[in-house]
TORKE-991688 format. One line per 2 residues: number of its first residue (from 0); their letters; for each residue z, y, x of N, C-alpha, C. Coordinates in nm, 3 decimals. Example, Ala and Ser with C-alpha at 12.3 -4.5 7.8 and 13.67 -1.06 7.14 Angstrom:
0	AS	0.780/-0.569/1.319/0.780/-0.450/1.230/0.780/-0.330/1.320  0.708/-0.225/1.285/0.714/-0.106/1.367/0.787/0.003/1.290;
This chain:
0	MK	2.615/1.937/-0.910/2.595/1.921/-0.764/2.517/2.040/-0.716  2.578/2.124/-0.622/2.509/2.237/-0.576/2.431/2.199/-0.447;
2	KQ	2.318/2.271/-0.435/2.233/2.242/-0.314/2.297/2.322/-0.200  2.321/2.252/-0.089/2.363/2.326/0.031/2.257/2.319/0.136;
4	TP	2.256/2.412/0.231/2.153/2.414/0.332/2.173/2.291/0.427  2.066/2.220/0.448/2.080/2.101/0.538/2.124/2.141/0.675;
6	KQ	2.197/2.052/0.743/2.256/2.081/0.872/2.152/2.075/0.985  2.046/2.000/0.970/1.946/1.991/1.073/1.821/2.064/1.024;
8	SA	1.730/2.093/1.116/1.612/2.166/1.081/1.515/2.068/1.012  1.416/2.120/0.937/1.321/2.038/0.871/1.241/1.952/0.967;
10	KE	1.211/2.015/1.091/1.138/1.941/1.194/1.225/1.822/1.234  1.351/1.839/1.264/1.438/1.725/1.304/1.443/1.615/1.197;
12	AA	1.456/1.661/1.076/1.459/1.566/0.962/1.330/1.485/0.952  1.216/1.558/0.964/1.087/1.490/0.960/1.072/1.391/1.073;
14	IG	1.109/1.428/1.191/1.101/1.340/1.306/1.190/1.218/1.286  1.310/1.242/1.226/1.397/1.130/1.194/1.340/1.030/1.103;
16	YL	1.279/1.081/1.000/1.208/0.989/0.900/1.097/0.915/0.967  1.017/0.986/1.049/0.903/0.921/1.111/0.942/0.826/1.222;
18	SR	1.063/0.847/1.278/1.106/0.754/1.388/1.146/0.619/1.332  1.178/0.619/1.200/1.217/0.491/1.137/1.092/0.408/1.093;
20	RD	0.994/0.480/1.033/0.873/0.418/0.987/0.764/0.526/0.966  0.636/0.484/0.955/0.532/0.577/0.927/0.548/0.619/0.775;
22	HA	0.505/0.740/0.750/0.503/0.792/0.613/0.366/0.859/0.583  0.332/0.868/0.458/0.216/0.951/0.422/0.268/1.093/0.411;
24	EK	0.177/1.188/0.428/0.218/1.331/0.426/0.291/1.369/0.299  0.236/1.323/0.184/0.292/1.356/0.055/0.434/1.299/0.045;
26	EL	0.452/1.179/0.090/0.578/1.113/0.080/0.680/1.184/0.166  0.641/1.223/0.288/0.736/1.294/0.379/0.773/1.437/0.319;
28	RQ	0.667/1.502/0.265/0.691/1.632/0.204/0.793/1.622/0.091  0.779/1.511/0.008/0.874/1.493/-0.103/1.017/1.468/-0.053;
30	KL	1.032/1.386/0.051/1.167/1.359/0.104/1.235/1.478/0.156  1.154/1.563/0.226/1.210/1.690/0.280/1.249/1.791/0.166;
32	KT	1.166/1.790/0.062/1.194/1.879/-0.053/1.320/1.836/-0.121  1.341/1.701/-0.134/1.459/1.647/-0.195/1.583/1.681/-0.117;
34	RG	1.567/1.694/0.015/1.682/1.728/0.102/1.719/1.873/0.098  1.634/1.954/0.031/1.669/2.095/0.010/1.601/2.194/0.108;
36	YC	1.495/2.148/0.178/1.428/2.246/0.268/1.333/2.330/0.187  1.313/2.450/0.234/1.212/2.539/0.165/1.072/2.503/0.205;
38	ES	0.981/2.543/0.121/0.838/2.505/0.137/0.779/2.546/0.273  0.811/2.668/0.320/0.758/2.710/0.449/0.810/2.629/0.565;
40	DI	0.938/2.589/0.562/0.995/2.499/0.663/0.929/2.362/0.662  0.905/2.306/0.543/0.846/2.176/0.525/0.707/2.180/0.578;
42	TE	0.624/2.284/0.546/0.487/2.295/0.600/0.484/2.305/0.750  0.578/2.378/0.803/0.582/2.397/0.950/0.622/2.261/1.014;
44	AI	0.712/2.189/0.955/0.754/2.057/1.008/0.640/1.962/1.007  0.568/1.961/0.895/0.457/1.867/0.878/0.344/1.899/0.977;
46	DF	0.312/2.027/0.988/0.210/2.066/1.086/0.249/2.027/1.225  0.371/2.045/1.258/0.426/2.006/1.393/0.409/1.856/1.416;
48	CQ	0.446/1.776/1.316/0.438/1.631/1.333/0.282/1.584/1.340  0.197/1.655/1.271/0.056/1.624/1.274/-0.003/1.660/1.411;
50	DY	0.044/1.774/1.466/-0.008/1.823/1.594/0.021/1.719/1.701  0.133/1.651/1.696/0.170/1.545/1.792/0.124/1.407/1.752;
52	NW	0.051/1.402/1.641/-0.007/1.275/1.590/0.099/1.175/1.549  0.216/1.228/1.506/0.325/1.143/1.460/0.309/1.115/1.307;
54	LD	0.233/1.206/1.242/0.206/1.189/1.101/0.058/1.185/1.080  0.010/1.068/1.040/-0.136/1.045/1.028/-0.160/0.953/0.909;
56	DA	-0.215/1.015/0.801/-0.238/0.938/0.675/-0.336/0.825/0.698  -0.434/0.842/0.784/-0.535/0.735/0.805/-0.466/0.613/0.877;
58	RY	-0.378/0.644/0.973/-0.309/0.538/1.042/-0.212/0.466/0.946  -0.145/0.550/0.863/-0.050/0.494/0.763/-0.125/0.406/0.664;
60	AG	-0.243/0.447/0.620/-0.318/0.371/0.522/-0.363/0.240/0.586  -0.407/0.243/0.713/-0.447/0.120/0.783/-0.328/0.018/0.793;
62	MM	-0.212/0.073/0.817/-0.089/-0.013/0.827/-0.060/-0.074/0.686  -0.075/0.008/0.578/-0.058/-0.043/0.440/-0.157/-0.154/0.412;
64	MR	-0.278/-0.135/0.455/-0.383/-0.237/0.431/-0.342/-0.369/0.500  -0.308/-0.364/0.628/-0.273/-0.486/0.696/-0.148/-0.552/0.634;
66	NG	-0.047/-0.472/0.601/0.078/-0.524/0.540/0.040/-0.591/0.406  -0.044/-0.520/0.321/-0.074/-0.571/0.191/-0.150/-0.709/0.199;
68	IA	-0.242/-0.716/0.298/-0.317/-0.840/0.312/-0.220/-0.951/0.357  -0.129/-0.916/0.444/-0.032/-1.019/0.491/0.061/-1.063/0.380;
70	KG	0.088/-0.975/0.288/0.173/-1.009/0.171/0.094/-1.087/0.065  -0.034/-1.101/0.084/-0.116/-1.172/-0.015/-0.154/-1.090/-0.135;
72	WG	-0.168/-0.960/-0.109/-0.213/-0.869/-0.218/-0.362/-0.860/-0.217  -0.415/-0.821/-0.338/-0.559/-0.801/-0.351/-0.585/-0.648/-0.339;
74	EL	-0.720/-0.622/-0.341/-0.769/-0.484/-0.320/-0.705/-0.386/-0.420  -0.700/-0.424/-0.549/-0.647/-0.336/-0.654/-0.500/-0.295/-0.626;
76	RI	-0.419/-0.392/-0.585/-0.277/-0.366/-0.562/-0.260/-0.279/-0.441  -0.332/-0.306/-0.333/-0.322/-0.220/-0.210/-0.365/-0.075/-0.245;
78	KQ	-0.471/-0.063/-0.317/-0.517/0.075/-0.353/-0.412/0.146/-0.437  -0.349/0.077/-0.527/-0.248/0.132/-0.611/-0.126/0.175/-0.529;
80	EM	-0.083/0.092/-0.437/0.030/0.126/-0.349/-0.004/0.253/-0.265  -0.123/0.257/-0.218/-0.162/0.376/-0.136/-0.159/0.503/-0.222;
82	KM	-0.212/0.492/-0.342/-0.210/0.607/-0.435/-0.073/0.648/-0.464  0.021/0.550/-0.489/0.159/0.584/-0.516/0.227/0.653/-0.405;
84	KG	0.186/0.624/-0.283/0.247/0.685/-0.162/0.186/0.820/-0.129  0.076/0.851/-0.202/0.018/0.985/-0.187/-0.095/0.990/-0.081;
86	VH	-0.150/0.873/-0.048/-0.265/0.874/0.047/-0.384/0.929/-0.027  -0.454/1.022/0.035/-0.571/1.089/-0.026/-0.680/0.983/-0.055;
88	GT	-0.749/1.005/-0.164/-0.858/0.909/-0.209/-0.965/0.892/-0.104  -1.006/0.995/-0.031/-1.109/0.977/0.065/-1.066/0.889/0.181;
90	IV	-0.938/0.897/0.216/-0.884/0.813/0.323/-0.878/0.670/0.276  -0.837/0.649/0.154/-0.835/0.512/0.094/-0.973/0.451/0.095;
92	SQ	-1.073/0.530/0.050/-1.209/0.482/0.050/-1.261/0.444/0.190  -1.231/0.532/0.284/-1.268/0.511/0.426/-1.206/0.380/0.484;
94	IF	-1.078/0.361/0.453/-1.006/0.244/0.505/-1.069/0.115/0.445  -1.100/0.119/0.316/-1.163/-0.004/0.255/-1.305/-0.025/0.302;
96	EE	-1.375/0.081/0.335/-1.513/0.061/0.388/-1.505/-0.003/0.526  -1.408/0.041/0.606/-1.396/-0.013/0.740/-1.338/-0.158/0.745;
98	ND	-1.277/-0.198/0.639/-1.213/-0.328/0.632/-1.313/-0.430/0.597  -1.315/-0.548/0.663/-1.414/-0.648/0.625/-1.351/-0.773/0.562;
100	TD	-1.234/-0.752/0.493/-1.175/-0.865/0.428/-1.260/-0.920/0.318  -1.273/-1.042/0.305/-1.345/-1.113/0.195/-1.235/-1.131/0.087;
102	WY	-1.238/-1.045/-0.013/-1.134/-1.050/-0.120/-1.138/-1.177/-0.203  -1.256/-1.240/-0.207/-1.265/-1.364/-0.282/-1.187/-1.472/-0.206;
104	EQ	-1.208/-1.485/-0.073/-1.139/-1.580/0.005/-0.991/-1.549/0.013  -0.953/-1.420/0.015/-0.814/-1.379/0.017/-0.747/-1.430/-0.109;
106	AR	-0.816/-1.419/-0.225/-0.766/-1.462/-0.353/-0.744/-1.619/-0.351  -0.850/-1.684/-0.300/-0.840/-1.828/-0.294/-0.725/-1.876/-0.211;
108	EV	-0.701/-1.815/-0.096/-0.593/-1.846/0.000/-0.457/-1.820/-0.071  -0.444/-1.710/-0.140/-0.320/-1.681/-0.209/-0.291/-1.784/-0.320;
110	AR	-0.400/-1.819/-0.393/-0.380/-1.917/-0.498/-0.343/-2.058/-0.439  -0.407/-2.093/-0.328/-0.379/-2.216/-0.264/-0.231/-2.226/-0.213;
112	RK	-0.191/-2.113/-0.154/-0.049/-2.110/-0.104/0.050/-2.115/-0.219  0.023/-2.049/-0.326/0.113/-2.045/-0.439/0.115/-2.171/-0.521;
114	FG	-0.001/-2.226/-0.550/-0.014/-2.336/-0.646/-0.048/-2.469/-0.581  -0.087/-2.469/-0.456/-0.123/-2.594/-0.384/-0.238/-2.662/-0.459;
116	NS	-0.232/-2.791/-0.464/-0.343/-2.866/-0.533/-0.298/-2.915/-0.672  -0.195/-2.856/-0.729/-0.149/-2.897/-0.860/-0.257/-2.864/-0.963;
118	EM	-0.261/-2.946/-1.063/-0.361/-2.932/-1.171/-0.327/-2.818/-1.265  -0.429/-2.756/-1.312/-0.423/-2.648/-1.409/-0.461/-2.711/-1.542;
120	DT	-0.375/-2.792/-1.594/-0.409/-2.884/-1.703/-0.388/-2.823/-1.848  -0.314/-2.711/-1.857/-0.290/-2.655/-1.991/-0.339/-2.507/-1.994;
122	PK	-0.373/-2.462/-2.112/-0.412/-2.317/-2.122/-0.296/-2.226/-2.080  -0.170/-2.273/-2.104/-0.054/-2.193/-2.073/-0.043/-2.184/-1.919;
124	EK	-0.073/-2.289/-1.851/-0.063/-2.288/-1.704/-0.173/-2.200/-1.648  -0.292/-2.210/-1.705/-0.402/-2.124/-1.658/-0.374/-1.977/-1.678;
126	AR	-0.312/-1.943/-1.794/-0.275/-1.802/-1.822/-0.168/-1.758/-1.721  -0.077/-1.846/-1.691/0.032/-1.811/-1.595/-0.025/-1.782/-1.456;
128	RF	-0.125/-1.861/-1.417/-0.184/-1.838/-1.281/-0.271/-1.711/-1.288  -0.342/-1.685/-1.395/-0.421/-1.565/-1.406/-0.327/-1.440/-1.392;
130	RF	-0.217/-1.447/-1.467/-0.119/-1.334/-1.457/-0.068/-1.311/-1.321  -0.031/-1.416/-1.251/0.017/-1.407/-1.117/-0.088/-1.340/-1.026;
132	MQ	-0.211/-1.387/-1.033/-0.317/-1.333/-0.950/-0.350/-1.185/-0.986  -0.342/-1.153/-1.117/-0.362/-1.012/-1.155/-0.250/-0.921/-1.099;
134	YR	-0.130/-0.969/-1.103/-0.015/-0.894/-1.051/-0.032/-0.869/-0.902  -0.091/-0.967/-0.837/-0.116/-0.952/-0.690/-0.231/-0.852/-0.659;
136	GF	-0.310/-0.817/-0.763/-0.413/-0.714/-0.741/-0.551/-0.768/-0.722  -0.579/-0.885/-0.778/-0.715/-0.933/-0.772/-0.785/-0.911/-0.901;
138	DF	-0.919/-0.884/-0.896/-0.994/-0.863/-1.021/-1.034/-0.993/-1.085  -1.091/-0.986/-1.205/-1.126/-1.106/-1.281/-1.214/-1.204/-1.208;
140	EQ	-1.320/-1.146/-1.144/-1.415/-1.233/-1.074/-1.347/-1.308/-0.958  -1.267/-1.232/-0.879/-1.199/-1.290/-0.770/-1.097/-1.401/-0.815;
142	IK	-1.032/-1.378/-0.928/-0.941/-1.478/-0.980/-1.015/-1.601/-1.025  -1.129/-1.576/-1.093/-1.207/-1.698/-1.137/-1.250/-1.780/-1.015;
144	YA	-1.294/-1.708/-0.910/-1.339/-1.778/-0.791/-1.222/-1.855/-0.729  -1.104/-1.792/-0.719/-0.987/-1.851/-0.656/-0.936/-1.978/-0.731;
146	LD	-0.938/-1.967/-0.863/-0.881/-2.073/-0.941/-0.982/-2.181/-0.981  -1.110/-2.159/-0.952/-1.213/-2.255/-0.981/-1.213/-2.369/-0.886;
148	TD	-1.165/-2.485/-0.925/-1.154/-2.598/-0.836/-1.284/-2.682/-0.831  -1.380/-2.649/-0.919/-1.503/-2.729/-0.921/-1.604/-2.694/-0.819;
150	DD	-1.588/-2.571/-0.760/-1.685/-2.524/-0.660/-1.831/-2.535/-0.704  -1.870/-2.461/-0.801/-2.007/-2.465/-0.855/-2.103/-2.390/-0.763;
152	E	-2.131/-2.445/-0.653/-2.221/-2.377/-0.553/-2.361/-2.439/-0.551;
């Protein structure tokens, strides 16, 4: 498969991607590179989009945070998703500092929605629930809190 010159400019392609959904800068850069644009055209297109505030990693990270919480994800999973999309670590830290989500209550709510009031009567069932909560991105303490039905307060 030979690379041919794309029919539209890098700017047009970038605007096209951003018109469908928000992207992180790294993600957009990768998409444009895959389409065969040269590095200078990609940088110019990204600068153009940032000048018009169409490309904003902080806004994108905020959207990912809201979507992750709505999906029932924990802090670890949301951070991992942001990292995979190429959101810079300082932006991730800033977004989490500004967010006032109680991750323990988020974990409890996710566990309640998934498992209801059913008993965790076997070690196998307990392990299954722990795995589910870990996959969702909650840490050990949050999972213990969420699955503890005794409420030792």
